[in-house]
C-alpha positions as CSV (number, residue, x, y, z in Angstrom):
1,M,0.0,0.1,0.1
2,N,1.3,3.4,-1.0
3,I,0.5,5.9,1.9
4,L,0.6,9.8,1.5
5,T,1.3,11.3,5.0
6,L,0.7,15.1,5.7
7,N,1.9,16.9,8.8
8,H,3.3,20.2,9.2
9,E,5.5,19.0,12.0
10,F,8.1,16.3,11.6
11,P,11.3,15.7,13.5
12,P,13.4,17.5,14.3
13,I,10.8,20.1,14.5
14,G,7.5,20.0,16.2
15,G,6.0,18.8,19.5
16,G,4.8,15.5,20.4
17,A,2.8,15.0,17.1
18,A,6.2,15.0,15.1
19,P,7.9,11.7,16.6
20,V,4.4,10.1,16.4
21,T,4.4,10.8,12.6
22,L,7.9,9.5,12.2
23,H,7.8,6.4,14.3
24,L,4.2,5.4,12.8
25,A,5.7,6.0,9.2
26,R,8.7,3.9,9.7
27,H,6.9,1.0,11.4
28,L,4.2,1.1,8.6
29,V,7.4,0.6,6.2
30,Q,8.7,-2.3,8.3
31,L,5.1,-4.0,7.8
32,G,5.8,-3.9,3.9
33,H,4.0,-0.3,3.0
34,E,5.4,2.6,1.3
35,V,5.3,5.9,3.0
36,D,5.7,9.4,1.7
37,V,5.8,12.2,4.2
38,V,4.9,15.9,2.9
39,T,6.0,18.4,5.9
40,M,7.3,22.1,6.0
41,H,10.8,23.1,5.6
42,F,12.8,24.6,8.2
43,G,16.4,26.3,8.5
44,N,19.1,24.1,7.0
45,L,17.0,20.8,6.8
46,P,17.3,18.8,3.5
47,K,14.3,19.5,1.1
48,Q,14.2,15.7,0.5
49,E,15.7,12.7,2.3
50,T,15.0,9.0,3.2
51,I,14.6,8.1,7.0
52,E,14.6,4.3,7.6
53,G,12.7,3.8,4.4
54,V,10.3,6.7,4.8
55,R,10.4,9.3,2.1
56,V,10.3,12.9,3.5
57,Y,9.6,16.0,1.5
58,R,10.1,19.5,2.9
59,V,8.1,22.0,1.2
60,P,8.8,25.9,1.4
61,A,7.0,27.5,4.3
62,F,7.6,30.2,6.9
63,R,8.6,29.2,10.4
64,R,10.7,31.2,12.9
65,R,11.1,28.4,15.7
66,P,11.3,24.5,15.6
67,D,9.3,24.2,18.8
68,L,6.2,26.3,18.1
69,C,4.2,27.0,14.9
70,R,1.7,29.9,14.7
71,I,-1.5,30.1,12.7
72,H,0.0,32.0,9.7
73,E,2.9,29.7,9.5
74,M,0.6,26.9,9.3
75,A,-1.0,28.7,6.4
76,S,2.2,28.8,4.7
77,Y,2.7,25.2,4.8
78,L,-0.8,24.8,3.3
79,I,0.4,26.9,0.2
80,G,3.7,25.2,-0.2
81,A,2.2,21.9,0.0
82,R,-0.6,22.4,-2.2
83,F,1.8,23.4,-5.1
84,F,4.3,20.5,-4.4
85,L,1.4,18.0,-4.2
86,S,0.2,19.1,-7.5
87,G,3.2,17.9,-9.1
88,L,3.8,15.0,-6.7
89,L,0.5,13.3,-7.5
90,K,1.3,13.3,-11.2
91,Q,4.4,11.2,-10.7
92,K,3.0,8.6,-8.1
93,Q,-0.4,7.1,-7.2
94,Y,-1.4,6.4,-3.5
95,H,-4.0,4.1,-2.0
96,L,-4.6,6.2,1.1
97,I,-4.0,9.6,2.5
98,H,-3.0,9.9,6.3
99,A,-3.2,13.4,7.7
100,H,-2.0,14.5,11.2
101,F,-4.2,17.5,12.4
102,I,-7.7,18.4,11.4
103,I,-6.2,21.8,10.7
104,P,-3.8,22.5,9.1
105,A,-3.4,19.1,7.1
106,G,-7.0,18.5,7.0
107,P,-7.7,20.8,3.8
108,L,-4.8,19.3,2.3
109,G,-6.1,15.9,2.7
110,V,-9.6,16.7,1.4
111,Q,-8.0,18.3,-1.7
112,V,-6.0,15.2,-2.3
113,K,-9.0,12.8,-1.7
114,N,-11.3,14.6,-4.2
115,K,-8.7,14.5,-6.9
116,T,-7.5,10.9,-6.4
117,G,-10.4,9.3,-4.6
118,C,-8.2,7.7,-1.9
119,P,-9.7,7.4,1.5
120,L,-8.5,10.0,4.0
121,V,-7.8,9.2,7.6
122,I,-6.9,12.2,10.0
123,T,-5.3,11.5,13.3
124,M,-6.1,14.2,15.9
125,H,-3.7,15.4,18.4
126,G,-5.4,17.9,20.6
127,S,-5.0,21.4,19.5
128,D,-6.8,20.7,16.3
129,V,-10.2,20.4,18.2
130,P,-12.2,23.1,19.2
131,G,-12.3,23.7,23.1
132,Y,-8.9,22.2,23.7
133,N,-5.9,24.4,24.1
134,P,-7.9,27.4,24.6
135,D,-5.0,29.6,25.8
136,R,-3.4,29.6,22.3
137,F,-6.4,28.7,20.0
138,R,-9.4,30.0,21.5
139,F,-10.0,32.7,18.7
140,A,-8.8,30.8,16.0
141,H,-11.2,27.7,17.0
142,K,-14.0,30.1,17.0
143,C,-13.3,31.5,13.6
144,L,-12.6,28.1,12.0
145,L,-15.2,26.1,13.6
146,P,-17.8,26.1,10.6
147,V,-14.7,24.7,8.3
148,W,-13.6,22.4,11.0
149,K,-17.1,20.7,11.0
150,R,-17.3,20.7,7.2
151,L,-13.7,18.8,7.2
152,V,-14.8,16.4,9.9
153,H,-17.7,15.3,7.7
154,Q,-15.4,14.7,4.7
155,V,-13.2,12.4,6.4
156,D,-13.4,8.7,6.2
157,Q,-11.9,7.9,9.5
158,L,-10.9,10.2,12.4
159,V,-8.3,8.5,14.9
160,S,-8.1,9.8,18.5
161,P,-5.2,8.7,20.8
162,S,-7.4,9.0,23.8
163,G,-10.8,8.7,24.8
164,H,-10.9,12.1,26.2
165,L,-10.2,13.8,23.0
166,K,-12.8,11.7,21.4
167,E,-15.4,12.9,23.7
168,L,-14.5,16.4,22.9
169,V,-15.0,15.8,19.2
170,C,-18.4,14.3,19.7
171,R,-19.5,17.2,21.6
172,W,-19.2,19.4,18.3
173,C,-20.2,16.4,16.1
174,P,-22.0,13.7,17.6
175,T,-22.0,11.7,14.2
176,A,-18.3,11.9,13.6
177,S,-16.6,8.5,12.9
178,V,-13.8,8.4,15.7
179,R,-11.6,5.3,16.5
180,I,-9.3,5.1,19.2
181,I,-5.8,4.1,18.7
182,P,-3.2,5.2,20.9
183,N,0.3,6.7,20.4
184,G,3.1,4.3,20.5
185,F,6.8,4.2,21.9
186,D,9.9,2.7,21.0
187,E,10.5,0.3,24.1
188,N,14.4,0.2,23.1
189,R,14.8,4.0,23.6
190,F,16.1,4.2,27.1
191,D,18.7,2.2,29.0
192,S,17.2,0.6,31.9
193,G,20.6,0.3,33.4
194,V,21.5,3.7,34.3
195,P,21.3,4.4,38.0
196,K,18.7,6.9,39.1
197,R,19.6,10.0,40.9
198,P,17.9,12.4,43.3
199,Q,16.7,14.4,40.2
200,I,13.3,15.8,39.3
201,L,12.3,16.3,35.6
202,A,9.7,18.1,33.7
203,C,9.7,18.0,30.0
204,S,7.1,19.7,27.5
205,R,6.3,23.0,25.4
206,I,6.3,25.8,28.0
207,L,2.8,27.1,27.9
208,P,0.5,28.4,30.7
209,R,-1.7,25.2,30.6
210,K,1.2,22.9,31.0
211,G,1.2,24.0,34.7
212,F,4.8,24.2,35.3
213,Q,4.1,27.4,37.5
214,Y,2.7,25.0,40.0
215,L,5.6,22.8,39.8
216,V,8.0,26.1,40.6
217,E,5.5,26.8,43.5
218,A,5.5,23.2,44.8
219,A,9.5,23.1,44.6
220,K,10.0,25.7,47.6
221,G,11.5,23.9,50.6
222,L,12.1,20.6,48.9
223,P,15.4,18.8,50.0
224,S,18.4,20.5,48.5
225,E,20.0,17.5,47.2
226,W,17.1,17.1,44.9
227,E,17.9,18.7,41.5
228,I,15.0,20.1,39.4
229,H,15.2,20.3,35.7
230,I,12.7,21.5,33.2
231,A,13.3,20.9,29.5
232,G,11.4,22.6,26.9
233,D,10.9,26.2,25.1
234,G,7.9,28.3,24.5
235,P,6.2,31.9,25.1
236,Y,5.7,31.1,28.7
237,L,9.2,30.3,29.6
238,P,10.6,33.9,30.5
239,T,7.7,34.1,33.0
240,L,8.7,30.8,34.4
241,K,12.2,31.6,34.7
242,K,11.2,34.9,36.6
243,Q,8.9,33.1,39.0
244,A,11.7,30.6,39.8
245,E,14.1,33.5,40.5
246,K,11.7,35.4,42.6
247,S,10.9,32.4,44.6
248,G,14.7,31.6,45.2
249,V,14.3,28.1,43.6
250,N,17.1,26.7,41.7
251,I,15.8,25.2,38.6
252,H,17.9,23.9,35.7
253,F,16.4,25.1,32.6
254,H,17.6,23.4,29.5
255,G,15.5,25.1,26.8
256,W,14.1,23.1,23.8
257,L,15.9,19.9,23.3
258,S,15.5,17.7,20.2
259,P,13.9,14.2,20.8
260,N,17.4,12.9,19.5
261,D,19.5,15.1,21.8
262,P,21.7,13.0,24.3
263,L,21.0,15.5,27.2
264,L,17.5,14.6,26.9
265,K,17.9,11.0,26.8
266,Q,20.3,11.1,29.9
267,L,17.9,13.6,31.8
268,Y,15.0,10.8,31.4
269,E,17.3,7.9,32.2
270,S,19.0,9.2,35.4
271,S,15.6,11.1,36.9
272,W,13.9,9.4,39.8
273,I,10.8,11.6,39.4
274,F,9.0,12.9,36.6
275,V,6.3,15.6,36.8
276,F,3.9,16.5,34.5
277,P,1.4,18.9,36.0
278,S,-0.8,19.9,32.8
279,E,-4.4,21.4,33.2
280,E,-5.3,19.9,29.8
281,E,-4.0,17.2,27.5
282,N,-4.7,14.6,25.0
283,F,-2.3,11.9,24.9
284,P,1.0,13.3,26.1
285,T,4.0,11.8,24.5
286,V,6.1,13.0,27.5
287,L,4.3,10.7,29.8
288,L,5.1,7.6,27.5
289,E,8.8,8.9,27.6
290,A,8.7,8.9,31.3
291,L,7.3,5.4,31.5
292,G,9.7,4.3,29.0
293,A,12.5,5.4,31.1
294,G,11.3,3.9,34.3
295,C,10.5,7.1,36.3
296,A,8.3,7.6,39.3
297,I,5.9,9.8,37.7
298,I,3.5,12.7,39.2
299,T,0.9,14.0,37.0
300,T,-2.8,15.3,36.8
301,L,-6.2,13.9,36.5
302,A,-6.6,16.1,33.3
303,G,-7.6,14.8,30.1
304,G,-5.6,11.9,28.7
305,C,-3.1,11.8,31.4
306,P,-4.6,8.9,33.5
307,E,-5.2,6.8,29.9
308,V,-1.5,7.2,29.5
309,A,0.0,6.7,33.0
310,G,-2.7,4.0,34.5
311,S,-1.7,2.7,37.9
312,A,2.1,3.9,37.4
313,A,1.5,7.5,38.6
314,L,0.5,9.5,41.6
315,Y,-2.3,12.0,40.7
316,V,-3.0,15.4,41.6
317,K,-5.6,17.9,40.8
318,P,-4.7,20.3,38.2
319,R,-3.6,24.0,39.4
320,D,-3.0,22.6,43.0
321,A,0.6,23.5,43.8
322,Q,0.3,22.1,47.6
323,E,-1.1,18.8,46.6
324,L,1.7,18.6,43.9
325,K,4.2,19.4,46.5
326,E,2.9,16.6,48.9
327,A,3.1,14.1,46.2
328,L,6.7,15.4,45.7
329,L,7.6,15.1,49.3
330,R,5.9,11.7,49.5
331,L,7.9,10.2,46.8
332,I,11.3,12.0,47.8
333,A,10.7,10.3,51.4
334,D,9.7,6.6,50.1
335,E,12.2,5.2,48.1
336,S,10.2,1.7,47.9
337,L,7.5,3.6,46.5
338,R,9.6,5.2,43.6
339,C,10.8,1.6,43.0
340,E,7.3,0.4,42.7
341,L,6.1,3.1,40.3
342,S,9.1,2.6,38.3
343,Q,8.7,-1.0,37.9
344,K,4.9,-0.4,36.8
345,A,6.2,2.1,34.3
346,R,8.3,-0.3,32.6
347,R,5.4,-2.8,32.5
348,R,2.9,-0.5,31.6
349,I,5.1,0.9,28.4
350,E,4.8,-2.5,26.7
351,H,1.3,-1.8,26.2
352,F,2.2,1.0,23.6
353,S,4.5,-0.7,21.3
354,W,4.7,1.1,18.0
355,R,4.7,-2.4,16.4
356,G,1.2,-3.0,17.8
357,V,0.0,0.5,17.2
358,A,1.4,0.3,13.4
359,R,-0.5,-2.9,13.0
360,Q,-3.9,-1.2,14.2
361,Y,-3.3,1.4,11.7
362,A,-2.5,-0.8,8.7
363,E,-5.6,-2.9,9.5
364,L,-7.7,0.2,9.4
365,F,-6.0,1.5,6.2
366,E,-6.5,-2.0,4.6
367,Q,-10.2,-1.8,5.6
368,L,-10.7,1.7,4.1
369,V,-8.8,0.8,0.8
370,D,-11.0,-2.3,0.2
371,A,-14.1,-0.5,0.9
372,A,-12.9,2.2,-1.5
373,A,-12.2,-0.4,-4.2
374,E,-15.6,-2.4,-3.5
375,K,-17.4,1.1,-3.9
376,R,-15.7,1.9,-7.2
377,R,-16.6,-1.7,-8.5
378,Q,-20.2,-1.4,-7.8
379,G,-20.2,2.0,-9.5
380,P,-22.7,5.2,-9.1
381,A,-25.8,3.0,-8.9
382,G,-24.4,0.4,-6.6
């Protein structure tokens, strides 16, 4: 099967959806399929390359930062990809289009579907659903809602990584066809033999809804031998640094780290505790990483966090610095509990194997391609 994948974010740029796109694509290739990815160009990245059998095309687009893409930058990807696809579709035939994000990739997917007759699957990641991530997209969601609804009804299958996001979609479109397939994880990414240190790690895009301000507040008065590391960048980072400075809390800010950065790998492997105090989430990749690294996790009851971490975490209410501090003190004081959560984390990550996730996608794709072929055989009067 020839699969055309559309996403404006692809490693080494982008957030959690970028590595999801890469890992799914390469595992589909391992299953015998061909995958072409059309994404946006950035910096000095090659315009075309092959990564583990996945052909990657980077189209002209305007983007200022590797970790954050704004609405007008997404629009530039639509323009560049549209012109590029007009030529690519003359050279190659595809059986299925797989887009990531209803917006911006959805309109491209619909365009290709209408031109080729290929079925269209869109995997949602959260920020492309109205009501999710209102701190960044409230106005855009409101303006684009009519377009968003039309797109949803033109898709052959929506895929949601979590039940939480599926429920949010169905509030707007009760008749939407949504299938839950979780994001996957490479179980061999981290070395389980690295000794854990008295170290607390938090990692994500630095936005207000990620809740790092509550971690800074909770960090006051923690035992001094416990280091706190925050990896990530975003518009809220300067505010967070000022808060830490005023609070007198010693936090190591590492900025944005590529998923392949050895420092990020080292931080995950050596940190005893991973904190993710987000106020709203779909299916956070950072929690998969924390599970894979065998961290003792503290996260919130928000959105899809419990769907990812299961019993391998301590849970606190969102926006509750005091409850977060109590959970931190509990883990710091109880090594046996840290060990128990670490063992549960390593067992739980086995449920999110990319091999299994790719098989679920491949089965879905084959069903849709077969259905489209049968419909063509039956003809208009079928």
